[in-house]
DRENLUM-573486 format. One record per residue: x, y, z of N, C-alpha, C, O in turn. Coordinates in steps of 0.1 Angstrom, whole numbers, plus 5000, padded with zeros to 4 digits. Layout:
N
(r (X; Y; Z); (X; Y; Z); (X; Y; Z); (X; Y; Z)),
...
This chain:
136
(r (4930; 6567; 5719); (4931; 6553; 5720); (4946; 6550; 5723); (4955; 6555; 5716)),
(r (4948; 6542; 5733); (4962; 6539; 5737); (4969; 6530; 5727); (4962; 6521; 5721)),
(r (4982; 6532; 5725); (4989; 6523; 5716); (4999; 6515; 5723); (5006; 6520; 5732)),
(r (5000; 6503; 5719); (5011; 6494; 5725); (5020; 6490; 5713); (5017; 6493; 5701)),
(r (5030; 6483; 5716); (5040; 6480; 5705); (5034; 6471; 5694); (5038; 6472; 5683)),
(r (5025; 6461; 5698); (5020; 6452; 5688); (5005; 6455; 5684); (4999; 6447; 5677)),
(r (5000; 6466; 5689); (4986; 6469; 5687); (4985; 6479; 5675); (4991; 6489; 5674)),
(r (4976; 6475; 5666); (4973; 6483; 5654); (4958; 6486; 5653); (4950; 6476; 5655)),
(r (4955; 6498; 5650); (4940; 6501; 5648); (4936; 6496; 5635); (4944; 6494; 5626)),
(r (4923; 6495; 5633); (4918; 6491; 5619); (4923; 6501; 5609); (4925; 6497; 5597)),
(r (4923; 6514; 5612); (4928; 6524; 5603); (4942; 6522; 5599); (4946; 6524; 5587)),
(r (4951; 6518; 5608); (4965; 6516; 5605); (4967; 6504; 5596); (4975; 6504; 5587)),
(r (4959; 6493; 5599); (4959; 6481; 5591); (4955; 6484; 5577); (4961; 6480; 5567)),
(r (4943; 6491; 5576); (4938; 6495; 5562); (4948; 6504; 5555); (4950; 6503; 5543)),
(r (4954; 6513; 5562); (4964; 6522; 5556); (4976; 6514; 5550); (4981; 6518; 5540)),
(r (4980; 6504; 5558); (4991; 6496; 5553); (4988; 6489; 5540); (4996; 6487; 5531)),
(r (4975; 6484; 5539); (4971; 6478; 5526); (4970; 6488; 5515); (4974; 6485; 5504)),
(r (4965; 6500; 5518); (4964; 6511; 5508); (4978; 6514; 5503); (4980; 6516; 5491)),
(r (4988; 6515; 5512); (5002; 6518; 5508); (5008; 6506; 5500); (5014; 6509; 5490)),
(r (5005; 6494; 5504); (5011; 6482; 5497); (5006; 6481; 5483); (5013; 6478; 5473)),
(r (4993; 6484; 5481); (4987; 6484; 5468); (4988; 6497; 5460); (4983; 6497; 5449)),
(r (4994; 6507; 5466); (4996; 6520; 5460); (4984; 6526; 5454); (4983; 6530; 5442)),
(r (4974; 6526; 5463); (4961; 6533; 5459); (4958; 6543; 5469); (4966; 6545; 5479)),
(r (4947; 6551; 5468); (4944; 6561; 5478); (4929; 6558; 5483); (4923; 6549; 5477)),
(r (4925; 6565; 5493); (4912; 6562; 5499); (4901; 6564; 5489); (4891; 6557; 5490)),
(r (4902; 6574; 5481); (4891; 6576; 5471); (4890; 6565; 5461); (4879; 6560; 5459)),
(r (4901; 6560; 5456); (4900; 6549; 5446); (4895; 6536; 5453); (4888; 6528; 5447)),
(r (4899; 6534; 5466); (4895; 6522; 5473); (4880; 6523; 5475); (4873; 6513; 5473)),
(r (4874; 6535; 5479); (4860; 6536; 5481); (4852; 6533; 5468); (4842; 6527; 5468)),
(r (4857; 6538; 5457); (4851; 6535; 5444); (4852; 6520; 5440); (4842; 6515; 5435)),
(r (4863; 6514; 5443); (4865; 6500; 5439); (4856; 6491; 5448); (4851; 6481; 5443)),
(r (4854; 6494; 5460); (4846; 6486; 5469); (4831; 6491; 5470); (4823; 6485; 5477)),
(r (4828; 6501; 5462); (4815; 6506; 5460); (4809; 6510; 5474); (4798; 6506; 5477)),
(r (4816; 6519; 5481); (4811; 6524; 5493); (4814; 6539; 5494); (4822; 6544; 5486)),
(r (4809; 6546; 5504); (4811; 6560; 5505); (4826; 6563; 5509); (4832; 6556; 5517)),
(r (4831; 6574; 5503); (4845; 6578; 5506); (4846; 6581; 5521); (4856; 6578; 5527)),
(r (4836; 6587; 5526); (4836; 6591; 5540); (4837; 6578; 5549); (4844; 6579; 5560)),
(r (4831; 6567; 5545); (4833; 6555; 5553); (4847; 6550; 5554); (4852; 6547; 5565)),
(r (4854; 6551; 5543); (4868; 6547; 5543); (4877; 6557; 5551); (4885; 6553; 5559)),
(r (4875; 6570; 5549); (4883; 6580; 5556); (4880; 6579; 5571); (4889; 6582; 5579)),
(r (4868; 6576; 5575); (4865; 6575; 5589); (4872; 6564; 5596); (4877; 6565; 5607)),
(r (4873; 6553; 5588); (4881; 6541; 5594); (4896; 6545; 5595); (4902; 6542; 5605)),
(r (4901; 6552; 5584); (4915; 6556; 5585); (4918; 6565; 5596); (4929; 6565; 5602)),
(r (4909; 6574; 5599); (4911; 6584; 5610); (4908; 6579; 5624); (4910; 6585; 5634)),
(r (4902; 6566; 5624); (4899; 6560; 5637); (4885; 6565; 5642); (4882; 6562; 5654)),
(r (4877; 6571; 5634); (4864; 6575; 5638); (4853; 6565; 5634); (4842; 6565; 5640)),
(r (4856; 6557; 5625); (4847; 6547; 5620); (4852; 6533; 5623); (4863; 6531; 5627)),
(r (4843; 6523; 5622); (4846; 6510; 5624); (4844; 6501; 5612); (4837; 6505; 5603)),
(r (4851; 6490; 5612); (4849; 6480; 5601); (4837; 6472; 5604); (4837; 6463; 5612)),
(r (4826; 6474; 5597); (4814; 6467; 5598); (4815; 6454; 5590); (4824; 6452; 5583)),
(r (4805; 6445; 5592); (4804; 6433; 5584); (4804; 6436; 5569); (4810; 6429; 5561)),
(r (4796; 6446; 5566); (4794; 6450; 5552); (4807; 6454; 5546); (4811; 6450; 5535)),
(r (4815; 6463; 5553); (4828; 6467; 5548); (4838; 6456; 5548); (4846; 6455; 5539)),
(r (4837; 6447; 5558); (4847; 6436; 5559); (4845; 6427; 5547); (4855; 6422; 5541)),
(r (4832; 6424; 5543); (4830; 6416; 5531); (4836; 6423; 5518); (4842; 6416; 5510)),
(r (4834; 6436; 5517); (4839; 6443; 5506); (4855; 6443; 5505); (4861; 6441; 5495)),
(r (4861; 6446; 5517); (4875; 6446; 5518); (4881; 6432; 5515); (4892; 6431; 5508)),
(r (4875; 6422; 5521); (4880; 6408; 5518); (4879; 6405; 5504); (4889; 6399; 5499)),
(r (4869; 6408; 5497); (4867; 6406; 5483); (4878; 6413; 5475); (4884; 6408; 5466)),
(r (4880; 6426; 5478); (4889; 6434; 5471); (4904; 6430; 5473); (4911; 6429; 5463)),
(r (4908; 6428; 5485); (4922; 6425; 5488); (4925; 6410; 5488); (4936; 6406; 5489)),
(r (4914; 6402; 5486); (4917; 6387; 5484); (4920; 6380; 5497); (4926; 6370; 5497)),
(r (4914; 6385; 5508); (4916; 6378; 5521); (4902; 6376; 5527); (4892; 6380; 5521)),
(r (4901; 6369; 5538); (4889; 6365; 5544); (4882; 6377; 5550); (4889; 6385; 5557)),
(r (4869; 6379; 5549); (4862; 6390; 5556); (4864; 6389; 5571); (4864; 6399; 5578)),
(r (4866; 6376; 5576); (4868; 6374; 5590); (4881; 6381; 5595); (4881; 6385; 5607)),
(r (4891; 6382; 5586); (4903; 6389; 5590); (4900; 6403; 5594); (4905; 6408; 5604)),
(r (4892; 6410; 5586); (4889; 6424; 5589); (4880; 6426; 5601); (4882; 6435; 5609)),
(r (4871; 6416; 5603); (4863; 6417; 5616); (4872; 6414; 5628); (4870; 6420; 5638)),
(r (4882; 6405; 5626); (4891; 6403; 5637); (4900; 6415; 5640); (4903; 6418; 5652)),
(r (4904; 6422; 5630); (4911; 6434; 5632); (4903; 6444; 5640); (4908; 6450; 5650)),
(r (4890; 6445; 5637); (4881; 6455; 5644); (4879; 6450; 5658); (4880; 6458; 5668)),
(r (4876; 6437; 5660); (4873; 6433; 5674); (4886; 6433; 5683); (4885; 6436; 5695)),
(r (4897; 6430; 5677); (4910; 6431; 5685); (4912; 6445; 5689); (4917; 6448; 5700)),
(r (4909; 6455; 5681); (4911; 6469; 5684); (4901; 6473; 5695); (4905; 6479; 5705)),
(r (4889; 6468; 5695); (4879; 6471; 5705); (4883; 6465; 5718); (4882; 6471; 5729)),
(r (4888; 6452; 5718); (4892; 6445; 5730); (4904; 6453; 5737); (4905; 6455; 5749)),
(r (4914; 6457; 5728); (4925; 6464; 5734); (4921; 6478; 5740); (4926; 6482; 5750)),
(r (4912; 6484; 5733); (4907; 6497; 5738); (4900; 6495; 5752); (4902; 6503; 5761)),
(r (4891; 6485; 5753); (4884; 6482; 5765); (4893; 6478; 5776); (4891; 6481; 5788)),
(r (4903; 6470; 5773); (4913; 6465; 5783); (4921; 6477; 5789); (4925; 6476; 5800)),
(r (4922; 6487; 5782); (4929; 6499; 5787); (4920; 6509; 5795); (4925; 6518; 5801)),
(r (4907; 6506; 5794); (4898; 6515; 5801); (4896; 6511; 5815); (4891; 6500; 5818)),
(r (4901; 6520; 5824); (4901; 6516; 5839); (4887; 6514; 5844); (4886; 6505; 5853)),
(r (4878; 6522; 5840); (4864; 6520; 5845); (4859; 6506; 5841); (4852; 6499; 5849)),
(r (4861; 6503; 5829); (4856; 6490; 5824); (4863; 6478; 5831); (4857; 6468; 5834)),
(r (4876; 6479; 5833); (4884; 6469; 5840); (4878; 6467; 5854); (4877; 6456; 5859)),
(r (4874; 6478; 5860); (4869; 6477; 5874); (4855; 6470; 5874); (4852; 6462; 5883)),
(r (4847; 6473; 5864); (4834; 6466; 5862); (4837; 6451; 5860); (4830; 6443; 5867)),
(r (4846; 6447; 5852); (4849; 6433; 5850); (4854; 6426; 5862); (4850; 6414; 5865)),
(r (4862; 6433; 5870); (4866; 6427; 5883); (4855; 6424; 5892); (4856; 6415; 5901)),
(r (4844; 6432; 5891); (4832; 6430; 5900); (4823; 6419; 5895); (4813; 6416; 5902)),
(r (4826; 6413; 5884); (4817; 6402; 5879); (4823; 6389; 5883); (4835; 6386; 5880)),
(r (4815; 6380; 5889); (4820; 6367; 5893); (4816; 6357; 5883); (4806; 6359; 5876)),
(r (4823; 6346; 5883); (4821; 6335; 5873); (4809; 6327; 5877); (4806; 6325; 5889)),
(r (4801; 6323; 5867); (4789; 6315; 5870); (4793; 6301; 5874); (4803; 6295; 5869)),
(r (4786; 6294; 5883); (4789; 6281; 5887); (4778; 6271; 5881); (4766; 6273; 5883)),
(r (4783; 6261; 5875); (4774; 6251; 5870); (4770; 6242; 5881); (4778; 6239; 5890)),
(r (4757; 6238; 5882); (4753; 6229; 5892); (4759; 6215; 5890); (4761; 6211; 5879)),
(r (4762; 6208; 5901); (4768; 6195; 5900); (4757; 6185; 5900); (4746; 6187; 5905)),
(r (4759; 6174; 5892); (4749; 6164; 5891); (4740; 6167; 5879); (4742; 6176; 5871)),
(r (4729; 6158; 5879); (4720; 6159; 5868); (4708; 6168; 5871); (4703; 6167; 5882)),
(r (4705; 6177; 5862); (4694; 6186; 5865); (4682; 6182; 5856); (4683; 6180; 5844)),
(r (4670; 6181; 5863); (4658; 6176; 5856); (4651; 6189; 5851); (4648; 6198; 5859)),
(r (4648; 6189; 5838); (4641; 6200; 5833); (4626; 6198; 5834); (4621; 6187; 5831)),
(r (4619; 6208; 5838); (4604; 6207; 5839); (4598; 6212; 5826); (4603; 6221; 5819)),
(r (4586; 6206; 5823); (4579; 6210; 5811); (4571; 6223; 5814); (4569; 6227; 5825)),
(r (4567; 6229; 5803); (4560; 6242; 5805); (4546; 6240; 5810); (4540; 6250; 5814)),
(r (4541; 6228; 5811); (4528; 6225; 5816); (4517; 6226; 5806); (4505; 6225; 5810)),
(r (4520; 6228; 5794); (4510; 6228; 5783); (4509; 6215; 5776); (4519; 6208; 5774)),
(r (4497; 6211; 5773); (4495; 6198; 5766); (4494; 6201; 5751); (4488; 6212; 5747)),
(r (4498; 6192; 5743); (4496; 6194; 5728); (4482; 6194; 5725); (4474; 6187; 5730)),
(r (4478; 6203; 5716); (4464; 6204; 5711); (4461; 6194; 5700); (4469; 6194; 5690)),
(r (4451; 6186; 5702); (4447; 6177; 5691); (4436; 6184; 5683); (4426; 6189; 5688)),
(r (4437; 6183; 5670); (4427; 6189; 5661); (4418; 6177; 5656); (4423; 6168; 5650)),
(r (4405; 6179; 5659); (4396; 6169; 5654); (4389; 6174; 5641); (4387; 6186; 5640)),
(r (4386; 6165; 5633); (4379; 6169; 5621); (4380; 6158; 5610); (4388; 6149; 5612)),
(r (4372; 6159; 5600); (4371; 6150; 5590); (4381; 6154; 5578); (4382; 6166; 5575)),
(r (4387; 6144; 5573); (4395; 6147; 5561); (4386; 6148; 5549); (4377; 6141; 5547)),
(r (4389; 6158; 5540); (4382; 6159; 5528); (4386; 6149; 5518); (4398; 6146; 5517)),
(r (4377; 6144; 5510); (4380; 6135; 5500); (4386; 6143; 5488); (4383; 6154; 5486)),
(r (4395; 6136; 5482); (4402; 6142; 5470); (4392; 6145; 5459); (4384; 6136; 5456)),
(r (4392; 6157; 5454); (4383; 6160; 5443); (4369; 6165; 5448); (4361; 6169; 5439)),
(r (4367; 6166; 5461); (4354; 6171; 5465); (4354; 6187; 5463); (4364; 6193; 5465)),
(r (4342; 6192; 5460); (4341; 6207; 5458); (4343; 6214; 5471); (4340; 6210; 5481)),
(r (4349; 6226; 5469); (4351; 6235; 5480); (4338; 6242; 5484); (4332; 6247; 5476)),
(r (4335; 6241; 5497); (4322; 6247; 5502); (4325; 6262; 5505); (4335; 6265; 5512)),
(r (4316; 6270; 5501); (4318; 6285; 5504); (4305; 6289; 5511); (4295; 6284; 5509)),
(r (4307; 6299; 5519); (4295; 6305; 5526); (4292; 6318; 5519); (4301; 6326; 5515)),
(r (4279; 6321; 5519); (4275; 6334; 5513); (4276; 6334; 5498); (4272; 6324; 5492)),
(r (4280; 6345; 5493); (4281; 6347; 5479); (4291; 6339; 5472); (4302; 6336; 5477)),
(r (4287; 6334; 5460); (4296; 6325; 5452); (4306; 6334; 5445); (4303; 6345; 5440)),
(r (4318; 6329; 5444); (4329; 6336; 5438); (4330; 6332; 5423); (4335; 6340; 5415)),
(r (4327; 6320; 5420); (4328; 6316; 5406); (4315; 6313; 5399); (4306; 6309; 5406)),
(r (4314; 6316; 5387); (4302; 6314; 5379); (4304; 6302; 5370); (4315; 6299; 5366)),
(r (4292; 6295; 5368); (4292; 6283; 5359); (4286; 6286; 5346); (4285; 6278; 5338)),
């Protein structure tokens, strides 16, 4: 993964929190009730911060889970921006054009179904076919 001056991976951000709180990966994994391997994979850059982990980290460190998701998505965006093949694909995609003026939407051509039938009177006994289920 390429590194720039202001780019930090999710593992680097998490490591800075671990250092600031003077804990280790094992105690963090126990505190947020997740597998130790999940935490170490994030720290090594092999794992990603999922929504599940973001909620746990947010609760534990007292910040918004969205912060952790933003760290993850920023990392992925920076990684894709540095990928030459992907940049080439993006350059080949043209922008969609909105039609000018008012567009009339057509209906699906189905008519609503009307249900015919009599309403049952309140308190009328339920009619059953075949064998009776209740005994008197």
